[in-house]
MARGU-706939 format. One record per residue: x, y, z of N, C-alpha, C, O in turn; residue in one letter. Coordinates in steps of 0.02 Angstrom, whole numbers. Each point is the difference from the previous one (the first is absolute). Layout:
<kedrens>
KEDREN    n_u    n_v    n_w   ca_u   ca_v   ca_w    c_u    c_v    c_w    o_u    o_v    o_w res
KEDREN      X      Y      Z      X      Y      Z      X      Y      Z      X      Y      Z   A
...
</kedrens>
This chain:
<kedrens>
KEDREN    n_u    n_v    n_w   ca_u   ca_v   ca_w    c_u    c_v    c_w    o_u    o_v    o_w res
KEDREN   -651   -162   -881    -17     65     53     51      4     72     30    -42     35   M
KEDREN    -39    135    -34     53      0     48    -37     26     49      5     61      5   Q
KEDREN    -45    -91     38    -43     24     46     46     19     49    -31     28     46   R
KEDREN    101    -30    -33     41      5     65     57     49    -13     51      5     34   L
KEDREN    -69     36    -97     57     33    -24     17     44     63    -37     41     28   Q
KEDREN    120    -63     -9     22     56     25     -2    -19     87     38     28     40   D
KEDREN    -98    -87    -18     17     -8     47     48    -62     46     -4    -59    -16   R
KEDREN     38     76     59     14    -48     59      3    -62     18    -17      4     59   V
KEDREN     30    -66    -71    -30    -54     16     40    -17     45     56     16    -20   A
KEDREN    -53    -45     79     54    -48      3    -50    -73     52    -46      3     41   V
KEDREN     86    -60    -71     -4    -73    -11     10    -14     60     12     51     33   I
KEDREN    -12   -113      6     39    -43     38     -5    -68    -30    -58    -15    -12   T
KEDREN    103    -32     -3     12    -56    -19     -8     38    -91    -54    -18    -24   G
KEDREN     74     40      0     27     20    -74     27    -43    -26    -21     -5    -57   A
KEDREN     61    -35     69     61    -52    -39    -45    -33    -36      0     -4    -62   G
KEDREN    -42    -19     99    -31    -55    -38    -79    -28     -1    -32     13     51   S
KEDREN      3    -42    -94    -89     -4     24    -15     51    -30     13     45    -39   G
KEDREN    -53    -77     80    -94    100      4     71     70     -2     -1     48    -40   I
KEDREN     51    -58     86      6     69     18     60     34    -68     11     60    -12   G
KEDREN     20   -122    -26     30     20    -44    -60     20    -78      6     51    -34   L
KEDREN    -41    -85     27    -46     13    -33    -45     70     -1     -5     36    -49   A
KEDREN    -30    -23    123      5     44     19     41     74     -9    -29     53    -14   T
KEDREN     83    -57     21     56     26    -38    -12     32    -72    -12     60    -11   A
KEDREN     17   -115    -40     17     -4    -56    -80     61    -29     -7     42    -45   R
KEDREN    -23    -60     79    -79     11     -6    -42     65     31    -56     22    -10   R
KEDREN    117      0     58     -2     85     16     63     44    -33      1     61     -4   F
KEDREN     42   -100    -14     35     49    -41    -24     11    -60      2     57    -25   A
KEDREN    -31   -114    -11    -52     -1    -81    -37     85      3      0     43    -44   A
KEDREN    -28    -41    115    -53     46     16     50     56      6    -19     45    -38   E
KEDREN     53    -34     58     51     56     -6      0     25     76    -10     58     18   G
KEDREN     24   -115     26     19     23     74     76      0    -11     42    -10    -44   A
KEDREN    -46     24     94     75     33     26      8    -79     64    -36      9     49   K
KEDREN     74    -76    -45      2    -62     17     66     14     28     49     22    -31   V
KEDREN    -57    -51    150     28      8     26    -16    -79     23    -49    -21     31   V
KEDREN    126    -25    -64    -13    -62     25     37    -51     54     57    -23     -5   C
KEDREN    -97     15     48     42    -32     53     -2    -72     23    -48    -38      5   A
KEDREN    118     27      9    -35    -67     15     68    -16     42     53     31     -6   D
KEDREN    -66    -89     54     64    -14     31     56    -64    -70     59    -10     13   I
KEDREN    -74     -4    -41     23    -29    -74     47     56    -23    -26     52    -21   D
KEDREN    114    -60     25      6     75    -13      4      3    -92     -7     47    -38   E
KEDREN     21   -115     28      9    -15    -79    -44     -6    -57     12     14    -59   E
KEDREN    -78    -40     92    -58      8    -52    -53     58     34    -60     -3    -13   S
KEDREN     93     61     62    -30     30     11     24     84    -38    -36     47    -13   G
KEDREN    120    -56      3      1     36    -55      7     15    -67     13     53    -28   A
KEDREN    -31   -151     -6    -32    -20    -37    -50     34    -26      7     44    -42   K
KEDREN    -69    -66     72    -56     38      9      1     95    -22    -21     33    -47   A
KEDREN     60    -18    115     17    108    -14     23    -12    -84    -30     27    -46   A
KEDREN     79    -63     40     34     44    -79    -53    -10    -55    -13     39    -46   S
KEDREN    -23   -115     63    -55     -2    -78    -37     49     12    -32     12    -51   E
KEDREN     23     16     82    -57     40      5      4     93     19    -37     46     16   V
KEDREN    131    -67    -34     28     82     12    -19     37     70      6     61      5   A
KEDREN    -30   -102     49      4     47     69     44    -18     42     59     11    -14   G
KEDREN    -76    -41     75     56     12     62     -2    -61     23    -41    -42    -19   L
KEDREN     86     34     65      8    -61     28     -2     20     70     24     55     13   F
KEDREN    -54    -97     46      8     20     65     28    -68     20    -20    -37    -45   V
KEDREN     48      9     79     19    -59     36    -17     18     64     29     39     37   K
KEDREN   -109    -94    -22    -33     14     59     -9    -62     31     -5    -45    -42   A
KEDREN     -1     14    135    -31    -45     26    -68     39    -15      3     61    -11   D
KEDREN    -59    -90     10    -70     48      2    -12    -64     88    -27    -52    -19   V
KEDREN     35     52     64      3    -33     56     24     68     54    -33     13     50   T
KEDREN    116     39    -75     18     35     35    -15     93    -28     10     40    -45   S
KEDREN    -50    -52    129    -20    101     -7     46     33    -34    -16     35    -49   E
KEDREN     78    -41     69     63     56    -20      1    -13    -90     13     48    -36   D
KEDREN    -28   -119      4     25     14    -73    -81     28    -49     -8     26    -55   D
KEDREN    -28    -44     98    -97     30    -10     41     65      3     30     16    -51   V
KEDREN    -27     15     94     19     65      5      1     51    -67    -30     43    -31   A
KEDREN    109    -97     38     47     40    -46      4    -25    -63     51     14    -32   R
KEDREN   -110    -62     -6    -30    -12    -82    -26     36     -6     16     32    -51   M
KEDREN    -70     -5     88    -28     67     -8     26     81     27    -31     53      6   Y
KEDREN     88    -67      5     28     74     22     45     -4    -51     19     53    -23   A
KEDREN     12   -121     -8     39     18    -62    -54     40    -65      7     57    -23   T
KEDREN    -71   -119      1    -56     47    -42    -12     43      6    -25     29    -48   A
KEDREN     34      7    115    -45     97    -11     76     50     -7     -1     59    -17   Q
KEDREN     65    -99     35     58     40    -37     -1    -27    -65     14     42    -42   E
KEDREN    -25    -98     21     38     17    -66    -79     27    -61     -4     12    -61   T
KEDREN    -42    -12    112    -64     28    -90    -25     60     28    -17     51    -30   Y
KEDREN     17    -62     93    -39     58     50    -81    -19     -7    -34     50     13   G
KEDREN     -6   -107    -29    -39    -24     57     -1    -80      9     48    -32    -21   S
KEDREN    -90      6     44    -16    -69     -1    -92     10      9    -30     42     34   V
KEDREN     13    -75    -61    -70     17    -79    -32    -79      8    -59     -9    -17   D
KEDREN     91    -38     39    -29    -71    -34     61    -50     62     61     -8      3   I
KEDREN   -110    -12     29     33    -74     40    -12    -54    -17    -61     -7      0   A
KEDREN    108    -72    -28    -35    -20     -8     13    -48     26     32    -37    -38   F
KEDREN    -46      0    123     19    -27     51      7    -91     -7    -26    -47     30   N
KEDREN     79     51    -89    -35    -84    -18     57    -58     18      0    -61      4   N
KEDREN     49    112      5     50   -109     27    -18    -25     60    -10     28     53   A
KEDREN      5   -103    -73    -11    -41     52     31    -76    -28     33    -11    -51   G
KEDREN    -51    -28     97     50    -83     24    -94    -43    -22    -59     15     -8   I
KEDREN    100    -66      8    -65    -64      7     71    -54      1     29    -23    -49   S
KEDREN    -13     11    132     26    -48     -6      4    -96      3    -46    -12     39   P
KEDREN     61    -23    -49    -35    -59      2    -15    -26     67    -49    -35     13   P
KEDREN    102     55     37    -17    -12     57    -66     53     37      2      1     62   D
KEDREN    -33     22    -80    -71     17      2    -67    -25    -34    -32     23    -47   D
KEDREN     22    -79     86    -56    -38     -4    -45     -1     39    -22     48     31   D
KEDREN      5   -101    -28    -74    -20     49     25      5     86     52    -19     27   S
KEDREN    -94     42     -7     10     55     78     34    -46     49     38      8     47   I
KEDREN    -83    -88    -93     28    -37     65     72    -32    -30     23    -45     36   L
KEDREN     24     61   -108     52    -10    -12     62     81     15     61     -2      7   E
KEDREN    -97     52     -8     22     49     -5     45     45     80    -28     27     48   T
KEDREN    114    -36    -61      8     38     58      6     60     18    -20     37    -45   G
KEDREN     41     -5     93    -23     39     15     41     61     -9    -14     59     10   I
KEDREN     83    -95    -38     44     67    -41     -4     -4    -77     42     27    -35   D
KEDREN    -94    -63      9    -21      9    -69    -65     23     17    -23      9    -57   A
KEDREN     -6      1     82    -50     50     31      6     71     15    -44     43      1   W
KEDREN    113    -39     12     23     72     34     18     46    -66    -13     59    -12   R
KEDREN     47   -108    -26     60     11    -71    -47     31    -25     -4     61      7   R
KEDREN    -54   -105    -53    -47     16    -56    -46     66     40    -11     52    -31   V
KEDREN    -13    -60     96    -47     79     14     48     41    -10    -24     50    -25   Q
KEDREN    114    -42     36     36     83      4     20    -17    -59     55     22    -15   E
KEDREN    -85    -56    -27     35     42    -82    -68     24    -36     -5     46    -40   V
KEDREN    -60    -98     68    -61      7    -43    -35     64     25    -21     44    -37   N
KEDREN     17    -43    130    -41     49     -7     33     75     52    -16     59      0   L
KEDREN     67   -101     39     30     55     34     33     52    -71      3     61      9   T
KEDREN     13    -83    -60     36     34    -43    -47     59    -15     21     57      9   S
KEDREN    -81    -68    -32    -67     23    -13    -12     67     45    -16     58    -13   V
KEDREN     32    -96     77    -41     60     66     71     56    -18     -7     62      1   Y
KEDREN     71    -95    -17     62     53     29    -26     24    -84    -37     48      1   L
KEDREN     48    -68    -48     12     65    -81    -55     31     12      9     60    -13   C
KEDREN   -109    -80     47    -53     53      4     35     38     56     34     29    -42   C
KEDREN    -12     -2    101     28     13     49     67     61    -52     13     49     35   K
KEDREN     -3    -48    -54     52     49    -23     -8     -2    -63     57      8    -22   H
KEDREN   -112    -18    -48    -15     27    -17    -64     63    -10     -6     41    -46   V
KEDREN    -32    -50    100    -50     45     -8     43     58     33    -11     46    -40   I
KEDREN     35    -31     68     19     76     20     30     40    -53     -2     62      5   P
KEDREN     33    -95    -65     -2     29    -63    -66      8    -53    -14     41    -43   Y
KEDREN     -5    -78     60    -88     28    -38    -50     39     27    -41     40    -24   M
KEDREN     59    -70    100    -53     57     19     16     97    -20    -36     50     -5   R
KEDREN    119    -68     -3     19     64      3    -13     30    -73     -4     60    -11   R
KEDREN     -1   -102    -29    -23     35   -100    -53    -42     23    -17    -46    -37   Q
KEDREN     -8     52     83    -92     -4     -3    -12    -51    -65    -34     26    -44   G
KEDREN     54    -85     32    -14    -44    -53     15    -77     -8     43     24    -36   K
KEDREN    -38    -75     35     60    -32     -6    -85    -97    -18    -61    -10      3   G
KEDREN    125    -27    -19    -53    -49    -22     37    -63     19     45    -22    -36   S
KEDREN    -66    -14    107     48    -74     15    -31    -70     -2    -40    -31     35   I
KEDREN     65     23    -73    -30    -63    -30     48    -85     53     57    -17    -13   I
KEDREN    -82     -4     43     27    -68     54    -19    -79     -4    -47    -31     25   N
KEDREN    102      9    -65    -27    -66    -50    -27    -68     89     36    -27     42   T
KEDREN    -97     26    -51    -31    -58     33      2    -13    -37     41     19    -41   A
KEDREN   -104    -83     27     -3    -68    -10    -61     -9     -6    -36     35     35   S
KEDREN      3    -89    -84    -65    -43     12     10     -9     54    -40     35     31   F
KEDREN     86    -76     19    -23    -41      4      3     40     80     21    -33     47   V
KEDREN    -42     97    -38    -29     35     46    -73     24     -1    -31     33     42   A
KEDREN     14    -57    -97    -77    -11     -8    -19    -74     17    -59    -14    -11   V
KEDREN     84    -16     26    -25    -71    -55     32    -67     70     37     34     35   M
KEDREN    -37    -91    -13     22    -49     28     27    -42    -48    -17      8    -59   G
KEDREN     64    -60     77     40    -37    -34      9    -81     30      8     15     59   S
KEDREN     -6    -61    -61      4    -50     12     60    -38    -16      4    -60     11   A
KEDREN     48     98    -38     65     -8    -10     33     82     25     18     51    -30   T
KEDREN    -23    -73    100     35     86     34     51     14      5     36    -48     13   S
KEDREN    -12     93    -16     74     57     13    -32     11     58    -57     21    -13   Q
KEDREN     65    -24     61    -42     56     65     27     64     10    -32     52      2   I
KEDREN     97    -60      5     23     89     19     -7     23    -74    -23     56     11   S
KEDREN     26    -60    -75     18      9    -62   -111     46     10    -31     53      2   Y
KEDREN     25   -113      2   -104     41    -15    -20     37     80    -42     45     -3   T
KEDREN     68    -60     65      4     59     54     11     54    -40    -48     32    -22   A
KEDREN    124    -12      6     20     57    -14    -36     17    -63    -19     59     -7   S
KEDREN      5   -106    -46    -66     86    -23    -48    -11      2    -28     -1    -55   K
KEDREN    -14    -15    120    -46     15     13     11     82     25    -34     51      2   G
KEDREN    102    -74     15      5     62     71     10     83    -49    -20     55     20   G
KEDREN     60    -72    -96     18     55    -37    -95     29    -24    -32     53      4   V
KEDREN     18   -120    -27    -57     27    -21    -63     34     61    -45     27    -32   L
KEDREN     35    -24    106     -1     35     51     33     58      6    -36     49      7   A
KEDREN    107    -37     -7     40     46      8    -25     63    -72    -11     60     11   M
KEDREN      7    -96    -89    -12     71    -27    -75     10      4    -24     56    -11   S
KEDREN    -18   -111     29    -70     35     10      9     76     22    -12     56    -24   R
KEDREN     45    -90     95     -5     68     56     27     60    -27    -20     58      8   E
KEDREN     72    -82    -42     53     67    -10    -60     42    -54    -22     56     11   L
KEDREN      4    -96    -69    -53     29    -39    -48     57     30     -7     56    -24   G
KEDREN    -18    -76     70    -60     29     31     34     56     21    -17     56    -19   V
KEDREN     79    -68     68     24     56     61      6     65    -30    -15     56     23   Q
KEDREN     57    -87   -115     21     72    -34    -30     24    -49     26     50    -26   F
KEDREN    -72    -68      5    -30     -3    -70     -9     87      0     38     17    -45   A
KEDREN    -58     23     65    -28     78     20     67     -1     10     -3     24     57   R
KEDREN     75    -34    -67     46     47    -20     22    -31    -78     48     25    -29   E
KEDREN    -74    -62      9     28      2    -73     33    -60    -10     13    -17    -58   G
KEDREN      3    -21    111     34    -78     -5    -62    -34     -5    -56      5     24   I
KEDREN     87    -41    -67    -21    -84    -20     11    -53     35     56     11     22   R
KEDREN    -74    -65     -1     35    -66     11    -44    -62     -8    -46    -12     39   V
KEDREN     56    -14    -72    -25    -79    -33     56    -35     10     60     12      4   N
KEDREN   -110    -75     -1     34    -70     -2    -25    -50    -68    -52    -25    -23   A
KEDREN    121     30      9     11    -60    -67     -4    -57     37     37    -13     46   L
KEDREN    -93    -29    -71     -2    -70     16     -8    -65    -73    -47    -27    -30   C
KEDREN    142     24     25    -18    -33    -58     -8    -71     18      0    -26     56   P
KEDREN    -10    -10   -136    -24    -62     19     36    -62    -11     -2    -13     61   G
KEDREN     37    -45    -89     60    -25      1     39     36    -70    -14     -2    -60   P
KEDREN     61     28     91     54     40    -49     44    -48    -46     36    -33     36   V
KEDREN    -27     19   -106     83    -27    -24     72     29     25     25     49    -26   N
KEDREN     -5    -74     63     52     59     38     65    -48      4      1    -58    -19   T
KEDREN     60     97     50     52    -64      6    -21    -34     66     13    -58     18   P
KEDREN    -48    106     12     -8    -19     66    -57    -71      3     -1    -50     36   L
KEDREN    -37     71    -86    -80    -62     -1     57    -49    -34     21    -47     34   L
KEDREN      0     55    -90     35    -53    -48     25    -54     78    -19    -57     11   Q
KEDREN     59     93     26     58    -50     30    -44    -40     45      8    -61      0   E
KEDREN    -64     92     44    -25    -53     35    -34    -38    -14    -18    -50     31   L
KEDREN     -5     85   -122    -50    -85    -19     34    -35    -57    -24    -48    -31   F
KEDREN     95     81     18     44    -78    -26     21    -45     37     29    -47    -26   A
KEDREN    -37     49     90     21    -46     47    -56    -46     23      3    -49     37   K
KEDREN    -48     73    -65    -78    -52     18    -50     38    -32    -36     44     25   D
KEDREN     40    -76   -109    -55     10    -43    -66    -29     25    -53     31     -4   P
KEDREN     58    -82     26   -104    -36     61    -25    118      8    -50     29    -22   E
KEDREN    102     -4     56    -22     34     41    -12     68    -35    -32     46     24   R
KEDREN     56    -46    -73    -15     52    -62    -50     -3    -28    -40     45    -12   A
KEDREN     37   -140     -9    -73      2    -29    -77     16     39    -52     26    -20   Q
KEDREN     75    -54     81    -56     15     63    -50     56      0    -60      3     10   R
KEDREN    124     54    -31    -26     78      2    -12    -13    -59    -44    -42      8   R
KEDREN     50     46    -60    -16     21    -71    -71    -14    -30    -32     25    -46   L
KEDREN     21    -71     86    -75    -43    -18    -55     80     33    -60      7    -12   V
KEDREN     95     33     44    -51     21     43     -5     65    -26    -31     43     30   H
KEDREN     63    -31    -90     22     73    -41    -51     13    -50     12    -51    -33   I
KEDREN    -54     75      4    -76     -3    -20     46     10    -99     -8    -29    -53   P
KEDREN     50     83     75     28     -1    -91     35    -82    -16    -16    -35    -47   V
KEDREN     74     14    108      5    -65    -32     60      3     16     34    -48    -15   G
KEDREN      7    115     58     77     12    -34     29     52     65    -38     41     28   R
KEDREN    112    -49    -10     21     62     55    -23     58    -48    -21     -2    -58   F
KEDREN     32     57    102     31     79    -55     52      1     -1     45    -34     25   A
KEDREN    -48     81    -62     89      8     -3     15     61     23    -40     43    -17   E
KEDREN     95    -22     59      4     74     12     21     49    -47     36     42     26   A
KEDREN    -47    -32    -92    -38     52    -22    -58     32      9     -8     60     -1   S
KEDREN    -58   -131     16    -58     39    -20    -20     25     91    -50     33     17   E
KEDREN    103    -59     27     12     -7     78      5    106      5    -26     39     40   I
KEDREN     60    -30    -85     41     71    -11    -42     46    -32      0     61      6   A
KEDREN    -45   -104    -49    -35     59    -32    -59     32     53    -14     55     23   A
KEDREN      2    -89    -20    -32    -18     89     24     75     57    -28     44     32   A
KEDREN     74    -60    -42     44     51     59      4     78    -46     10     55     26   V
KEDREN    -19    -65    -85     25     72    -25    -76     32      8     -9     60      7   A
KEDREN    -28    -93    -10    -75     24     10    -10     22     67    -35     49      9   F
KEDREN     63    -82     45    -15     18     51     33     52     -3    -24     57     -2   L
KEDREN     76    -69      1     46     93     17     -9     59    -43     27     52     21   A
KEDREN    -63    -48    -84    -13     38    -38    -76     29      7    -44    -35     25   S
KEDREN     35     87    -45    -48     42     23    -97    -44    -21    -58      5     22   D
KEDREN     89    -39    -67    -56    -42    -19    -31    -20     46    -45    -34    -25   D
KEDREN     39     34     81      7    -54     56    -19     54     62      1    -14     60   A
KEDREN    -19     89    -97    -16     46     79    -32     -2     57      1     28     55   S
KEDREN    -35    -77    -88    -57    -12     42    -12    -72     30    -46    -39     12   F
KEDREN    126     46     -7    -16   -105     23     47     19     61     52     32     -6   I
KEDREN    -82    -58     74     60     -7     52    -34    -34     56    -61     -3      8   T
KEDREN    126    -32     46    -35    -41     26    -14    -59    -23    -44    -31     29   G
KEDREN     72      5    -78    -55    -58    -52     31    -35      9     56     12     22   S
KEDREN    -78    -76    -34     45    -71    -11     -9    -41    -68    -47    -35    -18   E
KEDREN     94     47     -7      1     15    -67     53    -80    -25     61    -13     -1   F
KEDREN   -148    -39    -23     22    -66    -40     26     23    -59    -26     44    -34   L
KEDREN     80    -75     20     -3    -29    -58     41    -76    -16     57    -22     -8   V
KEDREN   -126      1      8     45    -72     -6    -70    -80    -34    -24    -54     17   D
KEDREN     26    105    -71    -31    -50    -24    -68    -29    -23    -23    -33    -46   G
KEDREN     -5     74    127    -66    -38      8      9    -60     48    -54    -29      4   G
KEDREN    105     -2     35      4     -8     70    -75    -20     73    -32    -45     28   I
KEDREN     44    123    -34    -36     22     53    -62     -1    -15    -47     -3     39   S
KEDREN     45      6    -95    -83    -15    -21    -25    -70     -5    -49    -24     28   G
KEDREN     76      6    -54      3    -95    -23    -37    -55     67      8      3     61   A
KEDREN    -42    -44    -95    -39    -57     44     15    -49    -31     40    -38     26   Y
KEDREN    -61     27    -78     15    -53    -88     55     30    -38    -11     59    -13   V
KEDREN     51    -74     -2     46      9    -58    -38     -2    -60    -59     10     14   T
KEDREN     67    -19    -68      0    -22    -78     60    -58     -4     55     -4     28   P
KEDREN    -91    -43    -81     76    -63      8     27     31    -64     52    -21    -24   F
</kedrens>
């Protein structure tokens, strides 16, 4: 499929995990991909793989975010798709009783404030074009509660969901679609690192997934490509769950 032929897509957190898988999928569907990452080595490698452009960017810096989109516009002439995907889930973000204020603020800055900045700076380009698709990475935890809490992460993803809904409504008649992608647990380096240290924690989560496994990053990327494409032309302001059935489950199969 070439649903994204010649469209310009900017991906944050493109150096690994869902971001890298999406860069590959976007390129396969014909897009010109701008790979943004704070890690120069992985970001540049991703851009090279998809014949795209690497921009080193700290998504918590408004100057970096503004420069990222300006570079995309100057290089390719438009910004058609923004996949605001960068995020963190550090081990010191735990129960509200254990999580310190510095850990709380760091996660909010990377996971929520960065999405605010990315939307703030990409929407003017899309308004001038009269079209655009923004996909913000939230999470299934934005719509469910968990006793194995990562309190700042959960709160940040709830914020991403609410903000995406509001922007999707506000700019719908200007041709700009904004959706919140809500993945379930994904087999990425971030998840592997978290669960390798605590296999019991991994198993406690796995039992709640009806399909019986974690998602692959390529499966999430397929959903992002759909939301970015004209196949999703009537979808905006949505919580797009790709969670293996978690949010619909009460009792899971043996």
